[in-house]
N, C-alpha and C positions, 0 to 999 in steps of 0.2 A: 461525575463518573460518566463514561461514554455509554450511550444507549444504542442498542442494536435496532436497526430498522430493516424490515424484510424487503427484499428486492426480487421481483419476479418469482414469487413463491409458486411452486407447483407447475411452472411453465419451463420452457427451455431456458437454459442459463443465458442471461444477457451479460456476457463476459468479454471485456475488451482490455487488452494489455498492450499499451503503447510501448514499443521497444525500439531503441536505437541500435543500429547494427554494430558489429564489432567482431573480434575473434582472432584466433590463431590460424596459421596456415593460409588457405586461399580466402577469397571473398574480398569484394571491394570495400574501401572505407566508406562509412556513412555518417552523416551528421547526427548529433544527439537529438533525440526526440524532444518535443516541447514538454516542459514540466507539467505535471498533472496532479490533481487533488480531488478528493471527494468530500463534499460538505454534507453533514447530516444534521437535521434540525426538525423543528416542529412541523414544517411543511413537507417532510419527506427527505429523500436523498437527491442530490443534484451534483453532476460532474462539474468541476470548476478547474481553474488553473491558478497556480501559485508559484512563487520562486523563493529560494532561500539564499541570502547573502550573509557574509561574515561581517560582524560589527564588534570591533575590539575583542573581548573575550566571549561574546555572545553571538546572536544571529538575529536577522530580520526576515520575517515572512511577509511577502507582499501578495495579496490575493487579487487576481486580475479579473475574475468573472464569477458567476454564480451568485447566490443570495448574499454573500459577504464581499461583493465586488468593491474595490477601492479601500478595503481594510488592510492596514499594516499592523503587524504584531512585532513589537520590539522586546526581545529577551536579552537581558544584560549579561547573562552568563549561560554557558552551555547546558547547565542543569535545567534552566527554564522554569524554575518553580514559581517565579513571580514575573509576569510579563505585562507590558503596557500596550494597549491598543491605540493606534494613532490613525487619524483620518477616517474614523469609523462611520458607517452609515447610521441612520437614526435608530435602528432597532438594537444596536450594540451598546453595551454599558461602559466599555473601556477596560474590562477585566479579562485576563486570559491566563491559562495555566497549561503547561506542557505535561500531559498525563504520562507519556512515554516517548522515547526516541531510541533509534538504533543507528549506530555509526559504523560504517565499514571503512575500508581504505579509500574507496572512491565514491561511495553512496551514503546518503543520509535520509532517514525517514522519521517522521514525527507525527504525533497524535496530540492535537492542541484543542482544548475546550475554550470557547469564547463566549463570555456572558452576553445575554440579550435581555430585552425588556420583558416585563410581566413574568419574571422568574424562570424564563426559558433560556436555553443556551444552544449553541451550535458546536459541533465537533468537526474539526478540519483534519482529515487524514491526507498526508502529502509525502512526496519523495522528491529528491533533488540530488545533484552532484555534491560530494563532500566539499565543505568550505575550504579544505586544505589541499585537495588533490583533484583539480578540475582537468578533464580530458576533452579536447575539442572533437576529435574523431575516434571512432571505434571500429574494429574489424570483427565481422561476424565469424564465430567458430564454425567448424564442420564436424560431422559425425555425431556420435551419441555421447552424452556427458551428463553429469549430475551436479547440481548446485545444492549446498546445504547451508543452513543458517538459522536465524531466530525470527520469531514473530511476537508481537504484542497486540492484544486485542481486548475489546470489551465484549463480554459474552453473557448469554442467558441460557439456562437449561430449565425447561418447563417441568420435567419430572422431579427435579430436586428443589425447584424454586431458588436456585443459585443465580446470582447476577453480580457482575463486577469485572475487574481487570484480570486477565490471565496472560500467561506467557508460555512459550513452547518452542518447538523446532519446526522448521519448514524444509521440505525436500522438493526440488524442482528437477524432474527427469526430462531432459531435453533431447530431441532427435533433430538436429539441424538439417540432416539430409532429407528427411521426410517432412520437416517443418511442423513438428508436433510437440506438445508439452503436456505433462501431467504434474500436478502440484498436490502435495500431501502436507497437512497441518496437524500436529499432535502436541497437545498441551494440557493444561488443567488449572483449576482454581488453587490458590495458595492454601497453606495450612491444612493439608490432607483433604482438600476438596475433590470434587469429581473430575475425571479426565474429560477432555473435549477433543474431538477429531473432525476433520473435514477433508474432502478431496475434490479437486477439479480435474476432470479426466477428458482428454481429447481436444484441448485448445490447439490452435494452429498458428504457425508463424507465417505471415504474409511477406515474402521476400521483396515484393515490389514496393511495399510501403514501410518495411522494417517494423511491422507491428505484429503482435500476437492477438488473434481474435478467436472467438468460439465459433466452431462450425455447428451445423444443425445437430450433429451427433455428440457434441460436447455435453458432459454430464457433471452436475454438482451434487455432492452428498454431504450431509451434516449428521454426524452420529450414525452413519450408515443408511440414512434415509434420504431418498431423492428430494432435491429442493431446487433452489436457484440462487443467484447472486451475481457478483461482478468481481473482476480482478483487473488491475491496471498497474503497469510498471515499466521499467526500462533496464537496459544493460548499461553498466558503467565500467570504466577502466579501459586502457588502450586495447586490450584483447578480450573485452567483455567478461572479465573474470568475476564481476559481481553483477547481481540483479537485485533490484529493490522495487518496492511498490506498495500498493494498498489493495485491500480486498474486503468483501462483505458477502457472507454466505449463510444460509439457514434453510430450515425445513419447517413447514407448517405443523404446529402443535408439538414441535420438538425444541425449538430455540434457534439460536444463531450466534454469529460473532462477526465483528468487523474490526479491522486494524491495519497494521503495517508489517512489512517484512524486509529483511536484508539477507541475502544468501551469496555464497562465493564458491568459486572453483579454482583452487590454487594451481591446478595443472595448466591453466591457461595463462598464468602470470609470465611475463617476458623474462 
């Protein structure tokens, strides 16, 4: 089960969302951003890089840096319930399981747990282009628009002592003219469990680097309480009609969640 790890609690949100440009209307074509991932383990959280490639009816994840550098995870089917770790570093046992994954038309996001020595494990949150519909260049949209989709995350709530995997919806309110982004996550625990919500308010798009980053005024809330966290993702599709990424948010003495998301805007489709 994925474990939540607090990031920058009580401080300004350390929030970085790598975005590759794209869009409808004007705007120059931009190359896709490097693939990104977040590794969570017993030594805390660390940004890392990974790539996903298709393999017969399954997929291969190659982790390029971070604590799991040079680890390859082979999943023989898209369900990924039983995966093999190849070329693993010393601390990895060779066992991996896909806890959840989201597949859009152009984007793919996955949450993989990888076994480690001494009974500990790592969680790898990552996003990449879909294995079936890769797009080399993307055009940035213009104006105000909204992306909606789904997220999957591991979460904890201190007040109810609930912990486990949750699902829900994500809404990304984009203003490409002012280069700003607000993200809302609303979900809950299964089987009539508690609801869970989070917001990331005031992230900004940097047109010079095609990235979304948090300004000093960006705010993160979990269950309505100010906290901290991170978010990282990219736009996918020829007109940036999809956005996918990873996130981790929380508030001290309240709880938190970390996971993956895929959202789309059909109005941008060619």
